[in-house]
N, C-alpha and C positions, 0 to 999 in steps of 0.2 A: 760806457754804460758796465756794471757789474751782471756776471753770469747767476742768474736763480738758482741756478744748479747748485752752484758754490756755497748759495747762499743758505738753499734747504735740500742738504744731501740727503739721497735715497738712503737708507739704513736696510740689509736685510734683514729677513725675518730671525735668521739665528742670531742676528745683531740684536736686535728687540725684542723676543719671546723664547729663548731657548729653553727655558722650563715646559712650556707646553709643545714646543719642537719634540723635545724628548722623549713626554708624555705620551704624545701622538706615535712617535715611533716604539716606545716599547707595549701600547697598546695592542700595534697590528705585527706585531713578534711574538706576544702573548696568545693572538689567536692563530696564528698559523702555525705554531708550536703545538696548539692544543688540540688542531685539527688531527697531527702525526701521535700525537703522547697524549697520557693518563692526565695531563695538566690540568685541565679541567676541571676534576673530578679533587684537585689537590685544593685546589682556590677557590671554588663555588661556594658560596653562603647562603644559608639554607637553616632552617628549624630542622636539622636533621643530628642524631645524637653522635655519630659519628665528629660531629664539625666542634663539635663541645671544647671550650678551651683552646682552641685553633687559633689564636691571638692574629698569625698572619691572614687568616682568611679576607678579617673586613678589614684591612687595610690594601691591601694590595684589590679590593674589590671591584674599585674604579678604574683597575686597567684590564679587566675583563668584557667580552663579547664575544658571541658566539659567531660570527660571521665575519668573513674577510671584509663586505661591504660594508656592515656597521664601524668594522674600526677602523675604516677609509673617512665613513662620514664624519663619524666622531670625531677623526683626527682633524679632519679639514676643519669642521664644527670649532675645535678645543683651537686650534693656531687663528680662526679668527676673533676668539672671544678674547686669548691670551693678546693678541697684539693691541686691544684696546685697555687690558686689566693690565699684565704684567710688567708693564714700566710705571705702571701709577703704585702698584703695591711692592714690586719689586719678584727676584724669579725663585727664592726659596719661601716668601710667605705664597705664593702664587702655586707651588706645588703642593706645598702643606695644606691648602686651602683644599686644594680636589681631591688629595687624597683623605682628608678630614671628611670631605663629603660623600665619599665614598663609604667610610665609615658609618655617618649617618645610614644611610640606604641600605648596607649588610642589619644595620642594628633592626630598622624599620622590617627587613625582611622577617628576620628572626622574631622578634615582640606580635609579628604576625600570623606565626605558626609556616609561612611557606617553605614547603620544603627544599626546592634546589632552585636555585638563579645564578647566572652567569654573565649577568646583561648588567655590567655595572658600571660602563662609560659614560653614560648618559646622566647618573646619577650624578660625576661629577659635573660634567657641562651645567645640571639643572641648580645644582650649587651653587656655582660661579654667578649664574643667571641670577640666582634670589641675595646674593651679596651683593652684583650689583644692583639691583632691584636699591634693595634699603639703604645702600649706599646714595642713589638718586631721591630718594625719600625723604633722606635727613637733610639735603643738599638744597631740596626744594625744585626738583629737575621734573619734567616731565616721565613719567614711568607706565604710561597705559599700554604704549606699543609693547612695552617688555613685558606684562603683566598678562596679556592677553596672548603673547606668541607661546608663554612659558606654561599658558593654561592648558591651550590649542593640545601640546604636547602632551601633557596629563591626560587630557579626554580621550586623546586619540590611542595613546596605551591603556587604557579601561576600554574603548570603542572595543580594539583591536582583542579583545580575552587576557592580555600578556598581565600575569603578575607585575613587572615592574614597575608600574603604577607606585605601585605601596613604596618599592626602593627610591623613586623620584620624589617618594613627598617626604621620607626621611630625610632625603639628601637636601631639599628645599626648606626646610626648616635647619638645619645643620649652619647650612648655606647662610640664612639669614640671620641669625644668631651669630655668627662669624663675622657678617658684615659691620651690625651694631655693634658687637663688641669693641672689634679693631676700629672701629671711628671712633668707640670711648679714647680708645688708648693712642691715636693716631700723635700725639703729640706728648706721648710718653716716651718709657724708654723701650727698644727694641725687645728686652726683659720682657716686659708686660704683654706686649704680642704675644709672646711663646707661653706665656704662663694662660693666656686667655683660650688658645688653642690645644694647651695641654688642659685645663679645664675643660672642657666642650670634649676632650676624647675621653677624659677617664668620666663625664657621665655616659656617653654613651657605651665604653665600657663595663662600665658596673650596672644597665641596661642587660648587656648581653648576659654580663653574668648570671642575672636572676634567671633569664631563660634558660642556663647550664644548669642550673642547679637545681630547681624547681621541676 
């Protein structure tokens, strides 16, 4: 009789989702460093005049969170979500999508006029969830549980009075658009997938530039 463990080997998290694990570690590192240095003021996002034209802020927004507990929690959720999504789309696309959803959240914060936000890690998670929901919807899968969970997270942010819900909605919109765009190009070249991501980033950057110059 064959050994079932040899037929279905258990792969480590590092082998299955290296990008999500790396992003989780970087987020935790950024949080720890920010507690002892002025790093938070250097990478936070918001509609602050001093932040204008500092493009690195939206790019790293999804790597920010204000507490170590929040960093650990978002890291665990990221690895869990990454375990499902990253093997399907690839590590590079996964990391790009996560960071791009952070750009969407940062853009929403700036457009709404919120002055300061250092809570972008959940934006990446919500954006990933939105992209997954769109993919499941196109494939005629049941998305009710995903939609309810995502909605509950956003409602909770509103109830507790946090302005991060604005960023969460921006990330959800970007994640959903990315999910739809990548589904349209899944049978096309890798270059077209990169083009779709760059086009979405360009739209967010254009919106940010408007807030910077107005």
